[in-house]
C-alpha positions as CSV (number, residue, x, y, z in Angstrom):
1,M,-0.7,41.9,57.0
2,G,3.0,42.2,56.5
3,R,5.1,43.4,59.2
4,D,8.6,44.7,60.0
5,G,10.8,42.0,61.6
6,R,13.3,39.2,61.0
7,D,11.2,37.5,58.5
8,G,11.7,40.2,56.0
9,F,8.2,41.4,55.8
10,V,7.6,45.1,55.5
11,S,4.3,46.5,57.0
12,R,2.1,48.6,54.8
13,R,2.5,51.5,56.8
14,R,6.2,51.3,56.8
15,F,6.3,50.6,53.0
16,I,4.2,53.8,52.4
17,E,6.5,56.0,54.6
18,L,9.5,54.5,52.6
19,A,7.7,55.0,49.3
20,A,7.1,58.6,50.2
21,G,10.8,59.2,50.4
22,G,11.5,57.3,47.2
23,L,13.0,54.4,49.3
24,A,10.6,51.7,49.0
25,C,12.5,49.3,46.9
26,A,15.7,50.4,48.6
27,A,14.3,48.9,51.8
28,A,14.6,45.4,50.4
29,G,18.1,46.1,49.0
30,L,16.7,46.9,45.7
31,S,16.4,50.1,43.7
32,I,13.5,51.4,41.5
33,F,15.8,53.0,39.1
34,R,16.5,51.6,35.6
35,D,20.4,51.2,36.2
36,S,19.6,48.6,39.1
37,G,18.1,45.1,38.7
38,E,19.2,43.6,35.4
39,A,22.8,42.9,36.1
40,E,22.0,41.2,39.3
41,A,19.1,39.3,37.7
42,A,21.4,38.0,34.9
43,E,23.7,36.2,37.5
44,K,20.8,34.0,38.6
45,L,18.5,33.9,35.5
46,I,18.9,32.6,31.9
47,T,19.1,35.6,29.7
48,K,16.9,35.2,26.5
49,V,17.0,38.9,25.3
50,S,19.2,41.6,26.4
51,R,17.0,44.7,25.5
52,P,14.4,44.8,26.6
53,Y,15.5,42.5,29.2
54,D,14.0,39.2,29.0
55,A,15.2,36.0,31.2
56,E,13.8,32.8,32.5
57,T,14.3,30.8,35.6
58,P,16.6,27.9,36.0
59,V,14.5,24.6,36.5
60,E,16.2,23.9,39.7
61,A,14.7,26.9,41.3
62,F,11.2,25.4,41.0
63,A,12.2,22.9,43.8
64,S,10.8,25.4,46.3
65,W,7.1,26.3,46.4
66,I,7.6,30.0,46.3
67,T,10.1,31.2,43.4
68,P,12.6,33.7,45.2
69,N,12.3,37.2,43.7
70,D,15.8,37.3,42.3
71,R,15.1,33.9,40.4
72,F,11.7,34.9,39.2
73,F,11.5,35.2,35.4
74,V,11.5,38.6,33.8
75,R,9.4,39.5,30.7
76,S,8.4,42.9,29.3
77,H,7.9,44.4,25.7
78,F,9.7,47.9,26.2
79,G,11.7,47.4,29.6
80,P,11.2,49.4,32.8
81,P,10.0,52.9,32.6
82,P,12.1,55.9,33.3
83,S,12.4,56.6,37.1
84,D,10.3,59.9,36.9
85,R,7.3,58.0,35.6
86,I,7.2,55.6,38.7
87,D,8.7,57.8,41.4
88,P,6.7,56.7,44.4
89,A,6.3,60.0,45.7
90,S,4.7,61.4,42.6
91,W,3.3,58.2,41.1
92,R,-0.6,58.1,40.8
93,L,-3.2,55.4,39.6
94,S,-5.8,56.8,37.6
95,V,-9.4,55.1,37.7
96,K,-11.7,56.5,34.9
97,G,-14.0,55.8,32.1
98,L,-17.5,54.4,32.9
99,V,-17.4,55.2,36.6
100,A,-19.5,57.5,38.8
101,R,-16.3,59.3,40.1
102,E,-12.8,59.4,38.6
103,L,-10.1,58.7,41.1
104,S,-6.3,59.6,41.3
105,L,-4.7,57.4,43.9
106,S,-1.4,57.8,45.5
107,L,0.4,54.9,47.3
108,S,-0.7,56.4,50.5
109,D,-4.5,56.3,49.4
110,L,-4.1,52.7,48.5
111,S,-2.8,51.8,51.9
112,R,-6.2,52.9,53.2
113,F,-7.9,49.9,51.6
114,E,-7.9,46.4,53.3
115,E,-4.6,44.6,52.6
116,V,-4.6,41.0,51.4
117,N,-2.2,38.4,50.3
118,V,-2.6,36.1,47.4
119,T,-0.2,33.3,46.4
120,A,-0.4,32.9,42.7
121,V,1.6,31.7,39.7
122,V,2.6,34.3,37.0
123,Q,3.4,32.5,33.5
124,C,4.2,34.0,30.2
125,S,1.8,32.7,27.6
126,G,4.9,31.9,25.5
127,N,6.4,29.6,27.9
128,G,7.7,26.5,26.2
129,R,7.8,28.0,22.8
130,A,11.4,26.9,22.2
131,F,9.8,23.3,21.8
132,Y,7.4,24.2,19.0
133,R,7.8,22.5,15.9
134,P,7.7,24.3,13.4
135,R,9.5,26.9,15.0
136,A,7.2,29.9,16.3
137,G,8.3,33.6,16.3
138,G,8.9,35.3,19.8
139,V,11.2,34.9,22.7
140,Q,12.3,31.3,22.6
141,W,11.2,30.3,26.2
142,R,12.1,26.8,27.2
143,K,10.5,25.9,30.8
144,G,11.2,28.9,32.9
145,A,8.9,31.8,31.9
146,V,6.8,31.0,35.1
147,G,7.0,31.5,38.9
148,N,5.2,31.4,42.0
149,A,5.0,34.2,44.5
150,R,3.2,35.6,47.5
151,W,1.7,39.0,46.5
152,T,0.5,41.7,48.7
153,G,-1.9,44.5,47.9
154,V,-5.4,45.5,47.8
155,R,-8.4,43.9,46.2
156,L,-9.0,45.4,42.8
157,R,-12.8,45.3,43.4
158,D,-12.4,47.5,46.4
159,V,-10.8,50.2,44.5
160,L,-13.4,49.9,41.5
161,A,-16.2,50.2,44.3
162,K,-14.9,53.4,45.3
163,A,-15.0,54.8,41.9
164,G,-18.4,53.4,41.3
165,V,-18.7,51.0,38.4
166,Q,-21.5,52.0,35.8
167,A,-23.8,49.3,34.7
168,K,-22.9,49.3,31.1
169,A,-19.2,48.7,31.9
170,K,-18.1,45.4,30.7
171,H,-14.2,45.4,30.5
172,L,-11.3,47.1,32.5
173,H,-8.5,48.4,30.4
174,L,-4.9,48.4,31.6
175,L,-2.2,50.5,31.0
176,G,1.3,50.8,32.6
177,A,4.1,53.6,32.7
178,D,6.3,51.7,30.2
179,R,6.7,53.2,26.6
180,P,8.2,51.9,23.5
181,V,11.3,53.4,22.0
182,L,9.6,54.3,18.6
183,P,6.4,56.6,18.9
184,S,5.0,54.4,16.0
185,T,5.0,51.2,18.1
186,P,1.8,50.5,20.0
187,L,1.4,50.7,23.7
188,F,1.0,47.4,25.6
189,H,-2.7,48.2,26.2
190,R,-4.7,45.2,27.6
191,S,-7.9,44.6,29.1
192,I,-9.8,41.9,31.3
193,P,-13.4,41.2,31.6
194,L,-15.1,43.0,34.4
195,E,-16.1,39.7,36.0
196,K,-12.4,38.8,36.3
197,A,-11.6,42.3,37.7
198,L,-14.1,41.9,40.5
199,H,-13.0,38.5,41.4
200,P,-11.7,38.7,45.1
201,D,-8.4,37.3,44.4
202,T,-7.7,39.9,41.6
203,I,-5.3,42.4,43.3
204,L,-3.2,45.4,42.9
205,A,0.2,44.1,44.2
206,Y,2.8,46.4,45.7
207,Q,4.8,43.7,47.6
208,M,6.1,40.3,46.2
209,N,7.3,37.7,48.7
210,G,7.3,40.1,51.5
211,E,9.4,42.9,49.8
212,P,8.4,45.9,48.1
213,L,7.8,45.1,44.5
214,P,11.1,45.1,42.5
215,L,11.4,47.3,39.3
216,L,11.7,44.4,37.0
217,H,8.5,43.1,38.3
218,G,6.5,46.1,38.0
219,A,7.0,48.6,40.8
220,P,5.4,50.4,42.3
221,L,2.3,48.6,41.4
222,R,1.1,45.7,39.1
223,L,-2.1,43.7,38.6
224,I,-2.2,40.0,39.6
225,A,-4.9,38.0,38.1
226,P,-4.6,34.4,39.6
227,G,-5.1,31.6,37.1
228,W,-4.6,33.9,34.1
229,M,-1.5,34.4,31.9
230,A,1.1,37.0,32.8
231,D,-0.3,39.2,29.8
232,A,-3.2,40.2,32.1
233,C,-0.9,41.1,35.0
234,V,0.1,44.5,33.7
235,K,3.3,46.0,35.3
236,W,4.1,49.6,36.2
237,L,0.3,50.1,36.5
238,T,-0.9,53.7,36.0
239,D,-4.2,53.7,34.3
240,L,-7.5,51.8,34.8
241,T,-10.2,52.5,32.4
242,L,-13.8,51.0,32.5
243,G,-15.3,50.4,29.0
244,E,-18.0,48.6,27.2
245,T,-15.6,46.6,25.0
246,E,-12.1,45.1,25.1
247,A,-9.1,47.5,24.8
248,P,-8.2,48.5,21.4
249,G,-4.7,48.0,19.7
250,Y,-2.2,45.5,18.7
251,Y,-1.5,43.8,22.0
252,M,-5.3,43.0,22.6
253,Q,-6.8,42.7,19.2
254,T,-4.0,41.0,17.4
255,A,-1.4,39.6,19.8
256,Y,-2.1,37.3,22.5
257,R,-5.0,35.5,20.9
258,Y,-5.5,32.0,19.8
259,P,-7.7,30.2,17.3
260,V,-10.9,28.5,18.6
261,R,-10.4,25.5,16.0
262,P,-7.3,23.5,15.1
263,V,-5.1,25.2,12.3
264,Q,-2.2,24.3,10.1
265,P,1.0,26.2,10.6
266,G,0.9,29.3,8.3
267,E,-2.9,29.1,7.6
268,Q,-4.6,32.4,7.6
269,I,-7.2,32.7,10.4
270,N,-10.4,34.8,10.3
271,P,-10.0,37.2,13.2
272,A,-13.6,36.3,14.3
273,D,-12.2,32.9,15.1
274,L,-9.5,34.1,17.6
275,R,-10.1,34.5,21.4
276,P,-7.9,36.5,24.0
277,V,-5.3,34.3,26.0
278,E,-6.8,34.2,29.4
279,A,-6.7,31.0,31.8
280,M,-3.6,29.0,32.3
281,I,-3.6,25.2,31.6
282,V,-2.3,22.9,34.2
283,K,1.4,22.0,33.6
284,S,3.9,19.9,35.6
285,L,7.7,20.0,35.7
286,I,10.4,17.6,36.9
287,T,13.1,19.5,38.8
288,S,15.1,16.6,40.1
289,P,16.8,14.4,38.6
290,H,17.9,17.2,36.1
291,D,17.9,16.8,32.3
292,G,20.7,14.7,31.2
293,G,21.6,13.6,34.7
294,T,22.2,9.9,35.7
295,A,20.0,8.2,38.3
296,N,21.6,5.3,40.1
297,G,19.5,3.1,42.3
298,E,16.4,4.4,44.2
299,I,15.6,8.0,43.7
300,V,13.1,10.6,44.8
301,V,11.6,12.5,41.8
302,Q,10.7,16.1,42.2
């Protein structure tokens, strides 16, 4: 369990106390409000898109095993929600659908579950897109849309057990508090198979590297699904719905899907031949010497 002290970790009880007063993120020198975070992040990240704010981590930051919060890449489709939608004092997590009993959980309610820590990589499924030839549409990420952090929270399966998952439930639908500017734009509605939801390492995280979860990374709560791409790790989480099928909508049924067979650029693909992006493949990266650098004599490659 985290703890108050010189190491910067905040105890679960202390975090909830601060959250109830709307000060959880301020306790770590951060704010949960929209006005804070982006300007500071832009000083240490490589901005790719200004609105919504998307930025990648400089390669040299990967020299450390854990990626610091202020150097962790930022990605969202719509940007952070308005502060009233994620106010820790009024925020609730809804658990509904194919369950024995619906739940509406506050941060204080979540604190009653066993707290766990998971060190896991989060990576945008478009990481490296800038190197594609021919050019692919979307944010032109190079190498930095990835980071490794120590996440603290509660096991998702413990929360689902309290709700009582019905036998016919096969998928968990995920929805956050973020909303598009235009009403006609689809919501970022995602789902994961129930098997992944029940994995002991899949957690609902409210701390990142020992600090209350920053706004840009999903405060007050996000899903962490280790080994899977970041599109499954929904931020600003508010709704969990158990269902028999995958979530509907563009971001599950059209976006974040890949062909199960090789295809030519521009080739029309039968939707039946597409599968949702899930597990990450292993990648490696040299952080030193840096690109374009000069190596003289014997060097250590990192």
